[in-house]
C-alpha positions as CSV (number, residue, x, y, z in Angstrom):
1,M,-31.9,22.4,15.8
2,S,-33.9,23.1,18.6
3,E,-37.8,21.6,19.3
4,Q,-39.6,24.6,18.5
5,E,-37.6,24.8,14.8
6,F,-38.7,21.6,14.3
7,Q,-42.0,22.3,15.2
8,F,-42.2,19.6,17.7
9,Y,-45.5,19.4,20.0
10,P,-45.8,16.3,21.7
11,T,-49.2,14.3,21.6
12,S,-50.9,13.9,24.7
13,E,-51.9,10.1,25.6
14,Q,-55.6,11.4,25.6
15,L,-55.2,13.2,22.2
16,S,-53.2,10.0,20.8
17,K,-56.2,7.8,21.8
18,R,-59.1,10.1,20.5
19,A,-56.7,9.9,17.4
20,W,-56.6,6.1,17.0
21,A,-60.1,5.8,17.7
22,K,-60.9,7.4,14.7
23,F,-60.0,4.3,12.2
24,K,-62.4,2.3,11.1
25,D,-60.5,-0.6,9.6
26,R,-59.1,-2.2,12.5
27,S,-56.9,-4.6,11.1
28,F,-53.8,-2.6,11.1
29,S,-51.4,-4.4,8.5
30,R,-48.8,-1.6,8.7
31,V,-49.1,1.3,10.0
32,I,-46.5,4.6,9.6
33,D,-46.1,8.0,11.4
34,P,-44.4,10.3,9.3
35,S,-43.7,12.6,12.0
36,A,-43.0,10.6,15.0
37,G,-41.1,12.8,17.3
38,N,-40.6,10.9,20.3
39,G,-43.5,8.3,19.6
40,D,-46.2,9.9,21.5
41,L,-49.1,9.5,19.0
42,L,-48.0,5.9,19.0
43,A,-48.8,5.4,22.9
44,G,-52.4,5.6,22.1
45,A,-52.6,2.8,20.1
46,P,-55.4,0.1,20.8
47,Q,-54.2,-2.7,23.1
48,G,-55.3,-6.3,22.9
49,N,-58.1,-6.0,20.1
50,W,-55.8,-5.5,17.2
51,S,-55.5,-8.2,14.6
52,R,-54.3,-11.7,15.3
53,H,-51.0,-10.9,13.5
54,A,-48.2,-8.5,14.9
55,V,-48.3,-5.3,13.9
56,T,-45.5,-3.2,12.5
57,V,-45.4,0.3,13.1
58,D,-42.8,2.3,10.9
59,C,-41.9,5.8,11.7
60,I,-40.4,8.8,9.8
61,E,-38.6,11.7,12.3
62,I,-36.7,14.5,10.8
63,D,-34.6,14.5,14.1
64,A,-32.4,12.0,14.3
65,S,-31.5,12.7,17.5
66,K,-34.8,11.1,18.4
67,H,-34.4,7.9,16.5
68,P,-32.6,6.1,19.4
69,L,-35.5,6.4,21.8
70,L,-38.3,5.6,18.9
71,R,-35.8,2.2,18.3
72,E,-36.3,1.9,22.2
73,K,-39.8,1.6,21.9
74,G,-39.9,-0.8,19.2
75,H,-40.6,1.3,16.3
76,A,-38.5,1.0,13.1
77,V,-37.1,4.0,11.5
78,V,-37.3,4.3,8.0
79,G,-36.2,7.7,6.9
80,M,-36.0,11.3,7.9
81,D,-37.7,13.4,5.5
82,F,-41.6,12.6,4.5
83,M,-41.6,14.8,1.7
84,A,-38.9,12.4,0.1
85,F,-40.4,9.5,0.9
86,E,-41.4,6.6,-1.8
87,G,-42.4,3.7,-0.1
88,G,-46.2,4.4,1.1
89,E,-48.1,2.1,-1.1
90,I,-46.9,-1.0,1.4
91,Y,-49.1,0.7,4.1
92,S,-52.6,0.2,5.1
93,H,-52.8,3.3,7.9
94,V,-51.3,6.7,8.3
95,I,-51.5,8.2,11.6
96,M,-49.7,11.5,11.9
97,N,-49.3,14.8,13.4
98,P,-47.5,16.9,11.3
99,P,-45.4,20.3,11.6
100,F,-48.6,22.8,11.7
101,A,-47.2,25.2,9.1
102,H,-47.1,22.3,6.7
103,G,-50.3,20.4,8.2
104,A,-51.9,20.2,4.5
105,R,-49.1,19.4,2.5
106,H,-48.0,16.7,4.8
107,V,-51.4,15.1,4.7
108,L,-52.0,15.1,0.8
109,K,-48.8,13.5,0.6
110,A,-50.0,10.5,3.0
111,W,-53.3,10.6,0.6
112,D,-51.3,10.2,-2.4
113,M,-48.6,7.7,-1.5
114,L,-51.3,5.3,-0.4
115,W,-52.7,2.5,-2.6
116,E,-55.6,1.9,-0.2
117,G,-55.9,2.6,3.5
118,E,-56.7,5.2,6.1
119,V,-55.2,8.3,7.3
120,V,-55.9,10.2,10.5
121,A,-54.2,13.6,11.1
122,I,-53.9,16.1,13.7
123,I,-53.1,19.8,12.2
124,N,-54.1,23.2,13.0
125,A,-58.1,24.1,12.7
126,Q,-57.0,27.5,10.3
127,T,-55.9,24.8,7.7
128,L,-59.1,24.1,7.1
129,K,-61.1,27.3,8.1
130,N,-58.7,29.4,6.2
131,P,-58.1,27.3,2.9
132,F,-56.4,30.4,1.1
133,S,-54.0,28.0,-1.0
134,Q,-54.6,25.0,-3.7
135,E,-53.6,22.5,-1.2
136,R,-55.6,23.7,1.5
137,C,-58.6,24.0,-1.1
138,R,-57.8,20.1,-1.9
139,L,-57.4,18.7,1.5
140,A,-61.1,20.4,2.3
141,E,-62.4,18.8,-1.2
142,L,-60.7,15.2,-0.2
143,I,-62.5,15.4,3.2
144,D,-65.9,16.3,1.8
145,Q,-65.3,13.3,-0.6
146,H,-63.9,10.7,1.5
147,G,-63.7,11.4,5.1
148,S,-64.5,13.7,7.8
149,V,-63.4,16.2,10.3
150,E,-63.7,17.1,14.3
151,W,-62.7,20.1,15.7
152,I,-61.1,19.9,19.3
153,E,-60.1,23.1,21.4
154,D,-57.4,23.1,23.7
155,A,-56.2,19.9,22.2
156,F,-52.5,20.6,23.5
157,K,-53.3,22.3,27.2
158,G,-53.7,20.1,30.2
159,D,-51.8,18.1,32.9
160,D,-50.6,15.4,30.2
161,V,-49.7,18.0,27.4
162,V,-45.8,18.4,27.7
163,R,-45.3,21.5,25.4
164,E,-48.9,23.5,25.5
165,A,-49.9,25.9,22.6
166,D,-53.0,27.9,22.4
167,V,-54.5,26.5,19.2
168,E,-57.6,24.7,18.0
169,V,-57.2,21.5,15.7
170,A,-58.7,19.6,13.4
171,L,-58.9,15.7,13.8
172,V,-58.8,14.7,10.3
173,H,-59.9,11.1,8.8
174,L,-59.6,10.5,5.4
175,V,-60.5,6.7,4.1
176,K,-58.7,5.8,0.7
177,P,-60.3,3.4,-1.4
178,A,-58.2,1.0,-4.2
179,E,-58.9,2.0,-7.5
180,C,-59.0,-1.0,-9.3
181,A,-61.2,0.7,-12.1
182,K,-58.8,3.1,-12.8
183,D,-56.6,2.5,-15.9
184,W,-52.6,2.6,-14.0
185,I,-50.4,1.7,-16.8
186,G,-48.2,4.6,-17.1
187,P,-44.6,5.3,-19.0
188,I,-41.9,3.7,-17.5
189,I,-39.0,6.2,-17.3
190,D,-36.4,4.8,-19.7
191,N,-32.7,5.8,-19.8
192,M,-32.8,6.6,-15.8
193,R,-28.9,5.3,-15.3
194,V,-26.3,8.5,-14.8
195,D,-23.5,8.2,-17.1
196,H,-21.6,11.2,-15.2
197,N,-20.4,12.8,-12.3
198,K,-23.4,15.4,-10.9
199,E,-22.5,18.4,-9.3
200,Q,-23.6,17.7,-6.1
201,G,-22.5,18.4,-2.2
202,F,-20.8,15.1,-1.4
203,E,-17.9,13.2,-2.5
204,L,-17.7,9.7,-2.1
205,P,-14.9,8.8,0.0
206,F,-12.1,7.3,-1.8
207,E,-11.7,4.5,1.1
208,L,-14.9,3.2,-0.5
209,A,-13.5,2.6,-4.0
210,L,-17.1,3.7,-5.7
211,P,-17.7,6.2,-8.7
212,N,-19.3,9.0,-7.9
213,S,-22.2,7.8,-9.9
214,F,-22.4,4.6,-7.9
215,V,-25.1,6.2,-5.7
216,E,-27.1,8.0,-8.2
217,N,-27.2,4.7,-10.5
218,Q,-28.4,2.2,-7.9
219,C,-31.3,4.7,-6.6
220,A,-32.3,5.5,-10.0
221,G,-32.8,1.7,-10.9
222,F,-34.1,0.7,-7.6
223,R,-37.0,3.6,-8.3
224,Q,-37.8,2.3,-11.9
225,A,-38.0,-1.4,-10.3
226,V,-40.2,0.0,-7.8
227,R,-42.6,1.8,-10.7
228,A,-42.5,-1.4,-12.8
229,M,-43.4,-3.7,-9.8
230,R,-46.0,-1.4,-8.7
231,E,-48.0,-1.2,-12.3
232,A,-47.6,-4.9,-12.2
233,V,-49.3,-5.7,-9.2
234,K,-51.8,-2.6,-9.9
235,M,-52.6,-4.2,-13.1
236,N,-53.4,-7.4,-11.3
237,A,-55.6,-5.9,-9.5
238,V,-57.2,-4.0,-12.5
239,A,-57.6,-7.5,-14.1
240,G,-59.1,-9.0,-10.9
241,H,-61.8,-6.0,-10.7
242,Y,-62.9,-6.6,-14.3
243,A,-62.6,-10.8,-14.1
244,S,-64.9,-10.2,-10.6
245,R,-67.6,-7.7,-12.6
246,V,-67.9,-10.8,-15.3
247,G,-68.4,-13.3,-12.3
248,T,-67.1,-15.8,-9.9
249,T,-66.0,-19.3,-10.9
250,M,-67.9,-21.9,-9.1
251,A,-65.1,-23.0,-7.1
252,R,-64.9,-19.5,-5.5
253,Y,-68.5,-19.3,-5.3
254,G,-69.5,-17.8,-1.7
255,Q,-66.0,-17.2,-0.4
256,G,-65.7,-13.5,-0.7
257,E,-63.4,-13.4,-3.5
258,E,-63.0,-9.4,-3.8
259,D,-62.0,-9.2,0.2
260,V,-59.3,-12.0,-0.8
261,R,-58.2,-10.4,-3.4
262,Q,-57.5,-6.9,-1.9
263,Q,-55.8,-8.4,1.1
264,D,-53.4,-10.6,-1.6
265,I,-52.4,-6.8,-3.5
266,R,-51.5,-5.2,-0.6
267,A,-49.6,-8.4,0.7
268,Q,-47.9,-8.8,-2.4
269,M,-47.0,-5.0,-3.1
270,T,-45.3,-5.4,0.7
271,S,-43.4,-8.3,-0.2
272,R,-42.2,-7.3,-3.4
273,Y,-41.3,-3.8,-1.9
274,E,-39.5,-5.3,0.6
275,D,-37.6,-7.3,-1.5
276,L,-36.7,-4.7,-4.0
277,K,-35.3,-2.8,-1.0
278,D,-33.3,-6.0,0.3
279,R,-31.8,-6.5,-3.1
280,A,-31.1,-2.7,-3.3
281,W,-29.4,-2.1,-0.1
282,T,-27.3,-5.6,-0.4
283,S,-25.8,-4.5,-3.7
284,V,-24.5,-1.4,-1.7
285,L,-23.2,-3.2,1.0
286,R,-21.7,-5.8,-1.6
287,S,-20.0,-3.3,-3.8
288,T,-17.7,-1.4,-1.3
289,D,-14.2,-2.1,-1.2
290,T,-14.6,-1.3,2.5
291,L,-16.2,-4.5,3.3
292,A,-13.6,-6.6,1.4
293,K,-11.1,-5.4,3.6
294,L,-12.6,-6.8,6.8
295,S,-11.9,-9.8,8.5
296,A,-14.5,-12.6,8.4
297,K,-16.0,-11.7,11.7
298,V,-15.7,-8.4,11.5
299,Q,-17.6,-8.7,7.7
300,R,-20.1,-11.0,9.9
301,Q,-20.7,-8.3,12.7
302,A,-21.4,-5.7,9.6
303,E,-23.7,-7.7,8.0
304,A,-25.6,-8.6,11.4
305,Q,-26.8,-5.2,11.1
306,F,-28.2,-5.2,7.9
307,A,-31.6,-6.3,9.5
308,D,-31.3,-2.7,10.5
309,I,-29.8,-1.0,7.6
310,K,-32.2,-2.4,5.2
311,K,-35.3,-0.6,7.2
312,L,-34.5,2.7,5.8
313,E,-35.4,3.9,2.4
314,F,-33.4,3.7,-0.3
315,T,-32.8,7.0,-1.4
316,E,-29.6,9.0,-2.0
317,S,-29.6,10.5,1.4
318,N,-29.7,7.5,2.9
319,V,-27.0,5.9,0.9
320,Y,-24.7,8.3,1.5
321,G,-25.5,8.4,5.2
322,F,-24.6,5.1,5.1
323,L,-21.9,5.1,3.4
324,L,-20.2,7.7,5.7
325,G,-20.8,5.7,8.6
326,L,-19.2,2.7,7.1
327,V,-15.9,5.0,6.4
328,Q,-16.2,6.8,9.7
329,S,-16.4,3.1,11.4
330,Q,-13.6,1.9,9.7
331,P,-11.3,2.5,12.9
332,E,-13.0,0.6,15.3
333,M,-13.5,-2.3,12.8
334,Q,-10.2,-2.3,12.1
335,I,-9.3,-2.7,15.7
336,E,-11.9,-5.4,15.8
337,M,-10.0,-7.4,13.0
338,A,-6.6,-6.6,14.6
339,C,-8.0,-8.1,17.9
340,D,-9.9,-10.9,16.2
341,V,-6.7,-11.9,14.5
342,F,-4.5,-11.4,17.9
343,D,-6.9,-13.6,19.5
344,Q,-6.8,-16.4,16.2
345,I,-3.0,-16.6,16.9
346,T,-3.0,-16.8,20.8
347,R,-5.9,-19.1,21.4
348,Y,-4.6,-22.1,19.7
349,H,-1.1,-22.4,21.2
350,T,-0.2,-20.6,24.3
351,D,3.8,-21.1,23.0
352,N,2.4,-18.8,20.1
353,T,2.8,-15.9,23.2
354,V,4.6,-14.0,25.9
355,F,3.5,-12.2,29.0
356,Y,4.6,-8.8,30.3
357,R,3.6,-6.6,32.9
358,G,0.7,-4.6,31.8
359,W,0.1,-0.6,32.4
360,V,-3.0,-1.1,34.6
361,S,-1.9,-2.1,37.8
362,N,-1.6,-1.5,41.5
363,N,-0.1,-3.3,44.7
364,Q,-3.8,-4.9,45.1
365,H,-4.4,-5.9,41.7
366,R,-1.9,-7.8,39.5
367,T,-2.4,-7.7,35.9
368,C,-0.3,-8.5,32.7
369,G,-0.2,-8.2,29.2
370,M,0.2,-10.5,26.4
371,R,2.2,-10.6,23.3
372,I,2.3,-12.7,19.9
373,K,6.3,-14.3,19.2
374,V,7.8,-12.4,16.8
375,T,10.5,-15.3,16.2
376,R,7.7,-18.2,15.6
377,F,4.1,-19.2,16.1
378,I,1.9,-22.0,14.9
379,I,-1.4,-22.4,14.1
380,P,-2.8,-25.9,13.7
381,G,-6.3,-27.4,12.3
382,H,-5.2,-27.2,8.6
383,K,-5.2,-30.6,7.3
384,A,-5.4,-31.0,3.4
385,N,-8.4,-32.1,1.6
386,Y,-7.1,-34.3,-1.2
387,S,-4.8,-31.8,-3.0
388,D,-5.5,-28.7,-1.4
389,I,-6.1,-27.1,2.1
390,Q,-10.3,-26.4,2.9
391,W,-12.1,-23.1,2.4
392,D,-12.1,-22.7,6.5
393,S,-8.4,-22.3,6.2
394,Y,-8.3,-20.2,3.3
395,R,-10.4,-17.9,5.1
396,Q,-8.2,-17.7,8.2
397,L,-5.0,-16.7,5.8
398,A,-7.3,-14.3,4.3
399,D,-7.9,-12.4,7.4
400,F,-3.9,-12.5,8.3
401,D,-3.5,-11.6,4.9
402,K,-5.8,-8.4,5.6
403,V,-4.6,-7.4,8.8
404,F,-1.0,-7.7,8.4
405,A,-1.4,-5.5,5.1
406,M,-3.4,-3.0,7.0
407,L,-0.7,-2.4,9.6
408,D,1.7,-2.2,6.9
409,G,-0.7,0.5,5.3
410,K,-1.3,-1.4,2.3
411,A,-4.8,-2.6,0.9
412,K,-3.1,-6.0,0.4
413,P,0.0,-7.7,0.7
414,D,2.4,-8.0,-2.7
415,F,2.2,-12.1,-2.1
416,G,0.3,-12.9,0.9
417,L,-0.4,-16.3,2.4
418,V,-3.7,-17.2,0.3
419,D,-1.3,-16.5,-2.9
420,A,1.5,-19.2,-1.3
421,F,-0.8,-22.0,-0.7
422,K,-2.9,-21.4,-3.4
423,K,0.2,-21.3,-5.9
424,H,2.9,-23.3,-4.2
425,F,0.8,-26.3,-2.1
426,K,2.5,-29.2,-3.7
427,D,6.2,-27.2,-2.5
428,L,4.6,-26.7,0.8
429,S,3.3,-30.1,1.4
430,A,6.8,-31.2,0.4
431,G,8.5,-29.2,3.2
432,D,9.6,-26.3,1.4
433,R,9.6,-23.1,3.4
434,I,8.2,-20.5,1.4
435,S,8.3,-16.6,1.4
436,T,5.3,-14.3,1.7
437,S,5.3,-10.9,2.4
438,Y,5.3,-10.4,5.7
439,F,6.1,-14.4,7.0
440,D,8.1,-17.0,6.1
441,I,6.0,-20.3,6.5
442,R,6.1,-24.2,6.7
443,Y,3.2,-26.6,6.5
444,Y,3.2,-30.1,8.0
445,P,-0.1,-31.6,6.3
446,G,0.5,-34.9,8.3
447,V,-0.6,-32.7,11.7
448,G,-2.3,-30.1,10.0
449,T,0.0,-27.1,11.4
450,I,1.3,-23.5,9.6
451,H,4.7,-22.6,11.2
452,F,5.0,-18.6,10.7
453,F,8.1,-17.0,11.2
454,A,7.8,-13.2,11.0
455,R,9.8,-11.6,8.0
456,S,8.8,-8.2,9.2
457,K,9.2,-8.0,13.2
458,E,8.3,-4.8,12.9
459,T,4.4,-5.2,11.6
460,V,4.0,-8.1,14.3
461,D,5.1,-5.3,17.0
462,R,2.5,-2.8,15.6
463,L,-0.3,-5.7,16.1
464,N,1.0,-6.4,19.8
465,R,0.9,-2.3,20.5
466,L,-2.4,-2.0,19.1
467,V,-4.3,-4.8,21.0
468,G,-2.1,-3.8,24.0
469,R,-3.2,-0.4,24.3
470,H,-6.8,-1.2,23.0
471,R,-7.3,-3.7,25.8
472,Q,-5.1,-1.3,28.1
473,W,-2.1,-3.5,28.5
474,L,0.2,-0.7,27.2
475,P,0.0,2.7,28.3
476,P,-1.9,5.2,25.6
477,E,-0.1,6.9,23.2
478,T,-1.5,10.1,24.9
479,R,0.5,9.1,28.1
480,T,3.9,10.8,27.4
481,Q,5.8,10.0,30.9
482,V,6.4,6.2,31.2
483,P,8.9,4.6,33.0
484,K,11.9,3.3,30.7
485,T,12.1,0.3,32.8
486,F,8.3,-0.5,31.5
487,W,9.3,-0.8,28.1
488,V,12.5,-2.5,28.7
489,Q,10.7,-5.4,30.4
490,Y,8.2,-5.2,26.8
491,E,10.8,-5.6,25.0
492,K,12.7,-8.5,26.8
493,A,9.3,-10.3,27.5
494,E,10.2,-13.0,24.8
495,K,13.6,-13.6,26.2
496,L,12.5,-14.0,29.8
497,D,9.4,-16.2,28.4
498,A,10.7,-19.5,30.0
499,E,11.3,-18.0,33.4
500,V,7.8,-16.4,33.7
501,R,6.5,-20.1,33.0
502,K,8.5,-21.5,35.3
503,A,7.4,-18.8,38.1
504,A,3.6,-19.5,37.0
505,T,4.0,-23.1,37.8
506,Q,5.2,-22.2,40.9
507,V,2.9,-19.6,41.9
508,W,-0.1,-21.8,40.6
509,D,1.4,-25.0,42.8
510,E,1.5,-22.4,46.2
511,E,-2.1,-21.3,45.2
512,R,-3.9,-24.6,44.6
513,G,-1.9,-26.5,47.7
514,P,-0.3,-29.9,47.6
515,G,-2.0,-33.1,46.3
516,R,-4.7,-31.4,44.7
517,Y,-5.7,-32.8,41.5
518,Y,-5.5,-30.4,38.2
519,S,-5.7,-30.3,34.3
520,R,-3.0,-28.6,32.0
521,W,-5.7,-26.0,31.0
522,D,-5.8,-24.9,34.5
523,H,-2.3,-23.4,34.6
524,P,-2.4,-19.5,34.7
525,A,-1.1,-19.5,31.1
526,N,-3.9,-21.2,29.6
527,S,-6.7,-19.7,31.7
528,F,-5.3,-16.2,31.2
529,M,-7.0,-16.9,27.6
530,S,-10.3,-18.7,29.1
531,G,-13.2,-16.9,27.8
532,D,-15.0,-17.5,31.3
533,R,-14.6,-14.0,33.1
534,E,-13.5,-15.6,36.5
535,R,-10.9,-18.0,35.3
536,S,-9.6,-15.7,33.1
537,A,-9.0,-13.2,36.1
538,Q,-7.3,-15.8,37.9
539,G,-4.7,-15.9,35.1
540,H,-4.1,-12.5,35.2
541,A,-4.1,-12.2,38.7
542,L,-1.2,-15.5,38.8
543,M,0.6,-14.8,35.7
544,G,0.9,-11.0,37.5
545,Q,2.6,-12.6,40.5
546,A,5.0,-14.7,38.3
547,I,5.9,-11.7,36.1
548,D,6.8,-9.9,39.1
549,R,8.8,-12.7,40.6
550,V,11.1,-12.4,37.5
551,L,11.2,-8.6,36.9
552,E,12.3,-8.3,40.4
553,K,15.1,-10.9,40.2
554,H,16.2,-9.0,37.1
555,G,16.2,-5.8,38.7
556,L,13.5,-4.0,36.6
557,L,10.5,-4.2,38.8
558,D,11.7,-1.6,41.3
559,G,11.7,1.2,38.2
560,I,7.8,0.8,37.2
561,E,5.6,3.1,39.0
562,W,1.6,3.1,38.8
563,D,-0.6,5.6,39.8
564,G,-3.0,2.7,40.3
565,S,-5.7,4.3,37.8
566,P,-6.1,3.1,33.9
567,D,-5.3,5.9,31.5
568,S,-7.8,7.2,28.9
569,G,-6.7,7.8,25.6
570,T,-7.5,6.7,21.8
571,V,-6.4,4.4,19.8
572,P,-4.4,5.6,17.0
573,Q,-5.9,6.3,13.8
574,L,-5.2,3.4,11.4
575,L,-4.6,4.3,7.3
576,L,-8.1,4.0,6.1
577,A,-7.2,4.1,2.7
578,A,-5.2,0.6,3.2
């Protein structure tokens, strides 16, 4: 949609400051802008004379393309559709420049959602001067009873106006008192759970392994919990109101009990609402099979984004949006999982890897790629704790199970590494070789090492190729013309490994000079995998020279040609259903 379709008229700085000056209560404990746009209205917020505590400014904006800019400015985006927003009672101030065509409806929504607080709104003056509808009449009555209005001509004209409009505006200010004397008890809606699939324009992707009623049930339960919480907090307020009319205890005499109580009410409502929202989003995050399939590292990465996710209102549309995004992000998450397992195997033991000439290279810059051996690799650090391996070991083995099953197009292995240790720990400790779906394994409890022998070399090769393409060691699948010699040297990498390592030592000796002290960790094969960029780049260069020497010796170098520039290509789509 265009800005005109969204009725987007950015607020000038002068008008913004004028709007903020209307607030009487300068303790901005929680502020919301329901039609935030680019955040222009928030630019006029007071500086330096706010309350001593940090002020939270939340935004709602229907145009999702503006969300990144709002977050960049430090604002939390809590929703898209203000008219469907249900969390308003935690706010103390609403500042808004709603669409002029619906100004009355938006201001009334802001008024109705507040428990107690102030509303400042910039609306079309004709909304009040021509009150032809019930909404406009009600807004006019509210202004008469609870506020004021200032008429401003040419508010959207001038040097600091981004998009001019020939219109007179009304700057409305409303103050809503806490209605403590009102009986807030209302019926709590029962039987809100959905026991069948509703006709809707959305089907949950099968990758999530969730019933279609899941979202409606969770959102209905959340709304029920919020209603119950609000009733409880409000009834405490009613009880406090009548208690204050009876009298003040001697212990609190002269301490401003009423003011303290009102602040406590808002704090309670805010805290308890955020806790319920946290619980609701957590229930979604923990209920999807998608996250269960991720490695421990990628799960932590997904959960690290939870702070941003739970800022959104817990509504059907937001939950569906999150779940769709989760499915759409699966290829990237799966690649991250594959790289994580690849690194776990290669970082512990340089003998787990072999090296080959990488695709992105030229005569001035040599580089190389790395593969996991398909014959055997060793993972240390798995000493037994009493009669079993430790929890960290099981977590690593579970990561291996998930990734290799994913590469095989399955949700999980028929008999995984975790299964082997849980069911055959005594046999493994005795030196037996146990078969799993993708590996035969041997365990040496004394030194804490597990030896992996690939039963499916094709699956290990899929991991090598996936990571190789992602890190541009291999040409992308979109590259149709690749010299045959390139793949020959790739396939022979394991056979040529001893020669490559010997050549790497020779190159290293030439590089560092005679008589210089060195550590074995400085060897190119080790520095290649270093987390330090400089050391890793040096390792790449030296291993590249070593590989060239070996390939030239075997007549495999001349047939490999590069154009000196990396190819851009997509990593193959993984099987999302796995």
